[in-house]
MARPA-58936 format. One record per atom (N, C-alpha, C): x, y negated, z negated. Coordinates in steps of 0.2 Angstrom, whole numbers, plus 5000, padded with zeros to 4 digits. Layout:
XYZ ...
This chain:
508649345029 508349395032 507849375037 507849405043 507449395049 507149465051 506549465053 506249525056 506049505063 506049555067 505849545074 505049525074 504949475078 504249445079 503749495080 503949545084 503449595086 503249635080 503749645076 503549685070 503149645065 503249585065 502849545060 502149535063 502049525070 501449525073 501049585071 501349645072 500949705071 500749715064 501149695059 500949695052 500549645049 500549585052 500249525048 499749485053 499649505059 499249475063 498549465060 498249515058 497549515055 497549475049 498049475044 498049435038 498149355040 498549345045 498649275047 497949245050 497649295054 496949275057 496449255052 496449305047 495949295042 496049235038 496649215036 496749155033 496649095037 496749095043 496649035048 495849035049 495549085050 494849085050 494449055044 494749075038 494349055032 494448985031 494948945034 494948875034 494548845039 494648865046 494348825051 493748855054 493548915052 492948945053 492748945061 493248955065 493148955072 493649015075 493349065078 493749115080 494249095085 494049055090 494549035095 495048995092 494948945088 495448915085 495948955080 495649005077 496049055073 496449095077 496249115083 496749145088 497249105090 497149045092 497648995094 498148985088 497948975082 498348965076 498749025075 498549085076 498949145075 499549145080 499349135086 499849125091 500449075090 500149015088 500648955086 501048975080 500749015075 501149025069 501749075071 501549125075 502049175077 502649145081 502349095086 502849065090 503349015086 503048985081 503448945076 503948985072 503749045070 504249095067 504749115072 504549135078 505049155083 505549105085 505349035085 505848985087 506148955081 505948975075 506348935069 506948975068 507448935064 508048955062 508048985055 507448975052 507448995045 507649065043 507949065037 508149135034 507649145028 507449205027 507049225021 507349275017 507049265010 507349315005 507149385006 506449385008 506149455008 505649455013 505349515015 504749515019 504149485016 504149485009 503549455006 503649375007 504249355007 504349275008 504149265015 504249305020 504049295027 503349295027 502949335024 502249345024 501949275021 502249255016 501949195013 502049135017 502649135020 502849075025 502349075031 502149135034 501749145039 501049115037 500749135031 500149115029 500149045028 500649015025 500648945023 500648905030 501048925035 501048895041 500348895044 500048955044 499348965047 498848915044 498848915037 498348875033 498448805035 499048775035 499148705037 498948695044 499048735049 498848725056 498148725056 497748775052 497048775052 496748715049 497048685044 496848625041 496848565046 497448565050 497548515055 496948515061 496848585063 496348595068 495648575065 495548585059 494848565056 494748495056 495248455055 495248385055 495248355062 495448385067 495548355073 494848345077 494848295081 494248275085 494048315090 494548365092 494348405098 494048475095 493848475089 493548535086 492948555090 493048625092 492448655096 491948685091 491348695094 490848735090 491048795087 490848805081 491148865078 490748925080 491048985080 490749045081 490349065075 489749095076 489349115070 489749165066 489649155060 489949195055 489749275056 489149285058 488949355059 489349385065 489549345070 489949365076 490649385073 490949345069 491549355066 491549425062 491049425058 490949485053 490849545057 490649545063 490449605067 491149635069 491649595069 492349625071 492749655065 492449645059 492849665053 492549735050 493049775048 492849845046 492649835038 492049855036 491949855029 491749925027 492049935021 491950005018 491150015016 490849965013 490149965011 489749905013 489149915013 488749855015 488849795010 488949815003 489049764998 489649715000 490149755003 490749715004 490649665010 490249685015 490049635020 489649575017 489149585012 488749535009 489149485005 489649515001 490049474997 490549435001 490849465007 491249425011 490849365014 490249375016 489749325019 489649265014 489649285008 489549235003 490149195002 490749235002 491349195001 491449145007 491349165013 491449125019 490949065019 490449065015 489949005014 490248955009 490748975005 491048925000 491348865003 491448805000 491848755003 492548775004 492848745009 493548775011 494048775005 494048725000 494548724995 494448784990 493848814990 493748864985 493848934990 493548934996 493648995000 494349015001 494748965003 495448995004 495849024998 495748994992 496049024986 495749084985 495049094985 494749164984 495049214989 495049194995 495249235001 496049264999 496449214998 497149234996 497249274990 496849264985 496849294979 496549364979 495949374982 495649434982 495749474988 495749444994 495849485000 496549495002 497049455000 497749455002 498149474996 497849484990 498149504984 498749454982 498749394983 499249344981 499149324974 499649314970 499649284963 499449214963 499249184958 499149114957 499749074959 500349094957 500949064958 501049064966 500949124969 501049124976 500649084980 499949074978 499449034981 499648964981 499948944975 500148874974 500648854978 501148904979 501648894984 501448884991 500948934993 500748935000 500348865002 499948844997 499548784998 499848724996 500448724993 500748664990 500348624985 500048664981 499648634975 499948664969 499748634963 499948664957 499548734955 499948764950 499648834948 498948814944 498948764941 498348744937 497748724942 497948694947 497448674952 497148744956 497648794957 497348854960 496848884955 497048884948 496648914943 495948884943 495948814943 495348784943 494948794949 495248804955 494848814961 494548884961 494948934958 494749004958 494149004953 494148974947 493648964943 492948934946 493048884949 492448844952 492248884958 492648914962 492448954967 492049014965 492249054959 491949104956 491249084954 491149024951 490549004948 490048994954 490348954959 489848944965 489649014968 490149054969 489949124971 489449164967 489549154961 489049184956 488349154957 488349084958 487749054958 487349074965 487749084970 487449104977 487149174976 487549214973 487349284972 486749294968 486749254962 486149244958 485549224961 485649174965 485049144969 484749194974 485249224977 484949274982 484649334978 484849354972 484549404969 483849384966 483749314965 483149294963 482649284968 482849284974 482449264980 482049334982 
């Protein structure tokens, strides 16, 4: 199965951007990664089982590209989190605060929490996207939740 690149861009551009940004935390790099990801899809010969398979492939490619950018020496200064958050629609102020706390987590926990809660992927799907075991995903989710809870608790005490 192959879908037109334009259709996928329309449907998944925001998801790919959010996944890339959650890893590299730089708006310009995330935009580049989105473009590179869709170019890679467009030029690949891969066949997919379903649209869900395509979406998972796009996110996996974006996460891997973002990890590479994060490790590169040419890394540019990050755009402040507040600037990125200003571009996102939140239904309630609490949603904005929670997202802010999630983005402050270490990358290994931030990406699994993002994929699980914001992209609605299962533990099995996340394991496939990140090329880690399901157990490792569960551990990262648990540790990420504990860190998130500690952040929220600390803010509540302040």
